[in-house]
C-alpha positions in Angstrom: 183.4 73.4 152.0 182.8 76.2 154.5 179.6 76.8 156.1 178.1 79.2 153.6 178.2 77.5 150.6 177.2 74.3 152.8 174.0 76.3 153.2 173.4 78.0 149.6 174.1 73.6 148.6 171.2 73.2 151.2 168.9 75.8 150.2 169.3 74.6 146.4 168.3 71.6 147.2 165.6 72.4 149.1 164.3 74.3 146.4 164.8 72.0 143.5 162.6 69.5 145.7 159.5 72.0 146.4 160.1 72.3 142.7 159.3 68.7 141.9 156.6 67.8 144.1 155.2 71.1 143.2 155.1 70.0 139.5 154.4 66.6 140.0 151.2 67.6 142.6 150.0 70.2 140.1 150.4 67.6 136.8 149.2 64.9 138.8 145.9 63.2 137.2 144.0 62.4 140.8 140.7 61.6 139.7 141.2 59.4 136.9 143.9 57.3 138.8 141.1 57.7 142.1 139.0 56.0 139.5 141.0 53.2 138.1 142.2 52.6 142.2 138.7 52.5 143.4 137.5 50.1 140.3 140.3 47.6 141.0 140.3 48.0 145.1 136.7 49.3 145.8 135.9 51.8 148.1 139.0 54.1 149.5 137.9 57.0 151.4 139.1 60.5 150.4 141.8 60.1 153.4 143.1 57.1 152.8 143.8 57.8 148.9 145.4 61.0 150.3 148.0 59.3 152.7 148.9 57.1 149.6 149.2 59.5 146.8 151.1 62.2 148.9 153.3 59.4 149.6 154.1 58.7 146.0 154.0 62.0 145.5 156.9 62.3 148.0 159.0 59.7 147.0 158.8 60.0 143.5 160.3 63.8 144.2 162.9 62.3 147.0 164.0 60.0 143.6 164.5 62.2 141.3 166.0 65.1 143.6 169.1 62.3 145.0 169.3 61.3 140.8 169.9 65.4 140.2 172.0 65.5 142.5 173.9 62.5 141.6 174.3 64.0 138.7 175.6 67.2 139.5 177.9 65.8 141.8 179.5 63.3 139.3 179.6 66.0 136.6 181.4 68.6 139.0 183.6 66.0 139.7 184.7 65.1 136.1 184.9 68.3 135.5 
């Protein structure tokens, strides 16, 4: 693979990750899960809640993006 192709693939993967992250962040029902979590755990600060939520959204985005990359690579190897 040429360097230009690798750079293009990196850019596509980065845009894919940003899209997945943005969609999950926009669709995430923050208030509902905050109420459920605070009812089970008790008092939680906004900072702690934000740290937990952003980590979960980031982890899910990375896993979904890695899965898409794996599926795409598998399809390209077969075809």
